[in-house]
C-alpha positions in Angstrom: 11.4 -73.5 -3.0 13.9 -72.7 -5.8 13.1 -73.6 -9.4 14.9 -76.4 -11.0 15.8 -76.9 -14.7 14.0 -79.9 -16.2 17.1 -81.4 -17.8 19.4 -81.9 -14.9 17.3 -81.1 -11.8 19.8 -78.3 -11.0 18.4 -75.3 -9.1 18.2 -72.1 -11.3 19.6 -68.9 -9.8 17.2 -65.9 -9.7 17.7 -63.4 -12.6 20.4 -60.8 -11.9 18.9 -57.9 -13.9 16.0 -56.7 -11.7 14.3 -53.4 -12.4 16.0 -51.7 -9.4 19.4 -52.7 -10.7 18.8 -51.2 -14.2 17.8 -47.7 -12.9 20.7 -45.3 -12.9 21.8 -44.3 -9.4 21.5 -40.8 -8.3 24.7 -38.9 -7.5 25.0 -37.6 -4.0 24.2 -34.0 -3.6 27.3 -31.8 -3.2 27.9 -30.4 0.2 27.4 -26.7 0.5 30.2 -25.2 2.5 29.3 -21.8 4.0 32.1 -19.4 3.9 32.0 -16.9 6.7 31.9 -13.4 5.3 32.8 -10.2 7.0 29.9 -7.9 8.0 30.7 -4.3 7.0 29.5 -1.8 9.6 27.7 1.4 8.5 30.0 4.4 8.3 28.9 7.5 10.2 28.7 9.6 7.1 25.9 7.3 5.8 24.0 7.4 9.1 21.9 10.3 10.4 18.4 11.5 11.3 15.9 11.1 8.5 15.3 14.8 8.5 18.9 15.4 7.5 19.4 12.5 5.1 16.2 12.7 3.1 13.1 14.7 2.5 9.5 13.7 2.6 7.0 15.4 0.4 3.2 15.4 0.5 1.1 15.9 -2.6 -2.6 16.3 -3.2 -3.7 14.6 -6.5 -6.8 15.7 -8.3 -9.9 13.5 -7.9 -10.0 10.9 -10.6 -6.2 10.4 -10.7 -5.3 6.8 -11.1 -2.4 5.0 -9.4 -0.7 4.4 -12.8 -0.6 8.2 -13.4 1.7 8.6 -10.4 4.5 6.7 -12.0 4.5 8.8 -15.1 7.1 11.6 -15.3 4.5 14.0 -16.7 2.6 14.0 -13.4 5.7 15.4 -11.6 7.0 17.9 -14.2 6.1 21.0 -12.2 7.7 19.9 -9.0 10.6 18.0 -10.4 13.1 20.7 -9.5 12.5 20.2 -5.8 13.1 16.4 -5.9 16.2 14.2 -5.6 16.7 10.5 -5.8 15.7 8.7 -2.6 13.2 11.3 -1.5 9.9 10.0 -0.2 6.5 11.1 -1.5 3.0 10.7 0.0 0.1 11.4 -2.4 -3.4 11.8 -1.1 -6.4 12.0 -3.5 -8.3 15.3 -3.3 -11.5 13.4 -2.5 -9.7 11.2 0.1 -10.5 8.0 -1.9 -6.9 6.7 -1.8 -3.4 7.3 -0.5 -0.1 6.3 -2.1 3.5 6.2 -0.9 6.5 6.2 -3.2 10.2 6.9 -3.6 12.0 9.0 -6.2 14.0 6.5 -8.2 15.3 8.7 -11.0 15.9 12.4 -11.5 17.4 14.2 -14.4 16.5 17.9 -15.0 12.7 17.9 -15.1 12.4 14.2 -15.7 11.4 12.5 -12.4 10.3 8.9 -11.9 8.5 7.9 -8.7 8.1 4.3 -7.9 4.9 3.7 -5.9 5.4 1.0 -3.3 2.2 1.3 -1.4 -1.3 2.1 -2.6 -4.3 2.0 -0.3 -7.9 2.7 -1.3 -9.7 4.5 1.6 -13.3 3.9 2.7 -15.9 6.2 1.3 -17.9 7.9 4.1 -21.3 9.4 3.5 -22.8 11.6 6.1 -26.1 11.9 4.3 -28.8 9.5 5.5 -32.5 9.2 4.8 -35.2 10.6 7.0 -35.1 13.7 9.2 -31.3 13.8 9.3 -31.2 14.3 5.6 -32.7 17.7 6.1 -29.7 19.0 8.0 -26.0 18.7 7.1 -22.6 19.9 8.1 -20.7 22.4 5.9 -17.5 24.5 6.1 -18.6 28.1 5.6 -15.3 30.1 5.7 -15.4 32.9 8.4 -18.4 31.1 10.0 -16.3 28.0 10.4 -18.3 24.7 10.4 -22.0 25.1 10.4 -25.1 22.9 10.6 -27.3 23.9 7.7 -31.0 23.4 7.0 -31.3 22.0 3.5 -34.9 23.3 3.0 -34.2 27.0 4.0 -30.5 27.2 3.5 -30.2 28.9 6.9 -27.4 28.1 9.4 -28.9 26.3 12.5 -25.5 26.5 14.3 -22.4 28.4 13.4 -18.8 28.8 14.5 -18.1 25.2 15.3 -14.3 24.7 15.4 -14.0 21.5 13.4 -15.9 18.9 11.4 -15.9 16.2 14.1 -17.4 18.6 16.7 -20.0 19.8 14.1 -21.1 16.2 13.5 -21.5 15.6 17.2 -23.6 18.8 17.4 -25.7 17.6 14.5 -26.3 14.3 16.3 -27.4 16.1 19.5 -29.6 18.5 17.5 -31.3 15.6 15.7 -31.8 13.7 19.0 -33.6 16.8 20.4 -35.8 17.1 17.3 -36.9 13.5 17.6 -38.0 13.8 21.3 
């Protein structure tokens, strides 16, 4: 039922200024028109095998080198003459604790900057264990290749094993026979 004024019993119209009407109206978002652009194909002089277009270098960093050191020009000063912009570099820590990949981003005389884009810490593997197996270990012994060595006597138990993996397998078999 509509309200009426007391003086003349005439219905009173509702107020015209509601909260919704006093808020400013938002402008419509402009329409984005996509302009079709031409795709430029790669020219043959800019396309080729990676071995012809760029070089990949591998470096072995001293144990204890930090990833931040790899981006300093002083780290590369002795090998800067071999590098060019765009060359790829893989750096592996001497103790195999990490590996890093980077790209040469600047080269001027002996001033080289390498931007490291990937750094990965590697798992630390310990082959020493407690018990009987701690008495024997695997070691590279030059002309004798890989050997299984008795820690107590220092004598070689087995010699001339071609690689470390094979030597570790031999060590496992040897320890299994000792435990029988």
